[in-house]
C-alpha positions in Angstrom: -25.2 -37.7 -43.7 -22.9 -40.7 -43.3 -19.3 -40.2 -44.1 -17.1 -42.8 -45.6 -13.7 -43.0 -44.0 -10.7 -44.5 -45.4 -7.9 -46.0 -43.4 -5.6 -43.0 -43.8 -8.1 -40.8 -41.9 -7.1 -42.4 -38.6 -3.5 -43.3 -38.9 -1.8 -40.0 -37.9 1.0 -39.2 -38.2 1.8 -42.2 -40.3 -0.6 -41.2 -43.0 0.6 -37.6 -43.0 4.1 -39.0 -43.4 3.0 -40.9 -46.4 0.9 -38.0 -47.8 3.6 -35.5 -47.4 6.9 -37.4 -47.4 9.0 -34.4 -46.5 7.5 -34.4 -43.0 9.9 -37.4 -42.3 12.7 -34.9 -42.4 11.2 -33.0 -39.5 9.3 -35.8 -37.6 12.2 -38.1 -37.0 14.7 -35.6 -35.7 12.1 -33.8 -33.5 11.0 -37.1 -32.0 14.6 -38.2 -31.4 15.6 -34.9 -29.8 12.4 -34.9 -27.6 13.1 -38.5 -26.5 16.7 -37.6 -25.7 15.7 -34.6 -23.6 13.1 -36.5 -21.6 15.6 -39.3 -21.0 18.4 -37.0 -20.1 16.4 -34.7 -17.8 14.8 -37.7 -16.0 18.2 -39.2 -15.4 19.5 -35.9 -14.2 16.6 -35.3 -11.9 17.2 -38.8 -10.4 20.7 -37.6 -9.7 22.3 -40.5 -11.4 25.9 -40.3 -12.5 26.8 -39.3 -16.0 23.3 -38.5 -17.3 24.6 -37.6 -20.8 26.5 -40.8 -21.2 23.7 -42.9 -19.9 21.2 -41.1 -22.2 23.6 -41.5 -25.2 23.9 -45.2 -24.6 20.2 -45.9 -24.5 18.6 -43.3 -26.8 18.4 -45.4 -29.9 16.5 -48.2 -28.1 14.3 -45.6 -26.4 13.6 -44.0 -29.8 12.8 -47.3 -31.5 10.6 -48.4 -28.6 8.6 -45.2 -28.9 7.9 -45.8 -32.6 7.0 -49.4 -32.0 4.6 -48.4 -29.1 3.0 -45.7 -31.3 2.6 -48.2 -34.1 1.0 -50.8 -31.7 -1.5 -48.1 -30.5 -2.3 -47.1 -34.1 -2.8 -50.7 -35.3 -5.2 -51.4 -32.4 -7.1 -48.2 -33.2 -7.3 -49.3 -36.8 -8.5 -52.8 -35.9 -11.3 -51.3 -33.7 -12.2 -48.8 -36.3 -12.5 -51.3 -39.1 -14.2 -54.0 -36.9 -17.6 -52.4 -37.1 -18.0 -52.2 -33.4 -18.1 -48.4 -33.3 -21.3 -46.6 -34.2 -21.0 -43.9 -36.9 -21.3 -41.0 -34.4 -18.3 -42.3 -32.3 -16.2 -42.9 -35.4 -17.1 -39.6 -37.0 -15.9 -37.7 -33.9 -13.0 -40.1 -33.2 -11.5 -39.5 -36.6 -12.3 -35.9 -37.2 -12.0 -34.4 -33.8 -12.1 -36.6 -30.6 -12.8 -33.5 -28.5 -16.3 -33.2 -29.9 -17.6 -36.2 -27.9 -16.8 -37.5 -24.5 -17.0 -41.1 -25.7 -14.6 -40.4 -28.6 -12.2 -38.5 -26.3 -12.2 -41.4 -23.8 -11.7 -44.0 -26.6 -8.8 -42.0 -28.0 -7.4 -41.6 -24.5 -7.6 -45.4 -24.1 -5.3 -45.8 -27.1 -2.9 -43.2 -26.0 -2.7 -45.0 -22.6 -2.2 -48.4 -24.4 0.7 -46.8 -26.3 2.1 -45.3 -23.1 2.0 -48.7 -21.4 3.8 -50.2 -24.4 6.4 -47.4 -24.2 6.9 -48.2 -20.5 7.3 -52.0 -21.0 9.4 -51.8 -24.2 11.8 -49.4 -22.6 11.9 -51.4 -19.4 12.7 -54.6 -21.2 15.1 -53.4 -23.9 16.4 -49.8 -23.6 18.5 -49.9 -20.5 20.6 -53.0 -20.9 23.8 -51.1 -21.6 23.6 -48.8 -18.6 24.2 -49.5 -15.0 21.1 -48.4 -13.0 19.1 -50.0 -10.3 15.6 -51.4 -11.0 13.9 -48.6 -9.0 15.5 -45.9 -11.1 14.8 -47.9 -14.3 11.1 -47.9 -13.5 11.1 -44.2 -12.8 12.8 -43.5 -16.2 10.4 -45.7 -18.0 7.5 -44.1 -16.3 8.8 -40.7 -17.3 9.2 -41.7 -20.9 5.7 -43.3 -20.9 4.1 -40.1 -19.6 6.0 -37.5 -21.6 6.4 -39.3 -24.9 3.0 -40.9 -25.2 1.4 -40.3 -28.6 -0.7 -37.3 -27.7 -0.8 -36.5 -31.4 -3.6 -39.1 -31.6 -5.8 -36.3 -30.3 -4.8 -34.0 -33.1 -8.0 -33.4 -35.1 -7.6 -34.6 -38.7 -9.9 -31.8 -39.8 -7.1 -29.3 -38.9 -4.7 -31.2 -41.1 -7.2 -31.4 -43.9 -7.9 -27.7 -43.7 -4.2 -27.0 -43.9 -3.8 -29.3 -46.8 -6.7 -27.7 -48.6 -5.0 -24.3 -48.4 -1.7 -25.7 -49.8 
């Protein structure tokens, strides 16, 4: 049985934010706080001076860079999904639960990595202009942000979300 997927099936969490607008109230502050903690603790672990001040000066750029990177990964995923290059078995698993197929898992992992790379380069280029850190430490901070704030939610099976929504 072939399933017809609409675009909103693959654009998590953006589509969930559209479907249930009140999730913005939780998603934005949680993402902001998480980004701040990753940034702060990375700077602290690197033993740089004034980690709170440095984090405070760059958190807005880090936060915006993360959203842009997640958006880029999502758009690329949508482009591939709507291009017709995926066979139906891959796309079924990819959109419902990427853990059900090795190919779908690896494909989703690819888009998570693409987003993480974007997080690294966007942060490297834009987020740390206002703070005084050397290039080596800047790269370490960007790598930490890329690893810990990558959009692992891409792996969240949409079938779980649909089951929760069907109960509500």
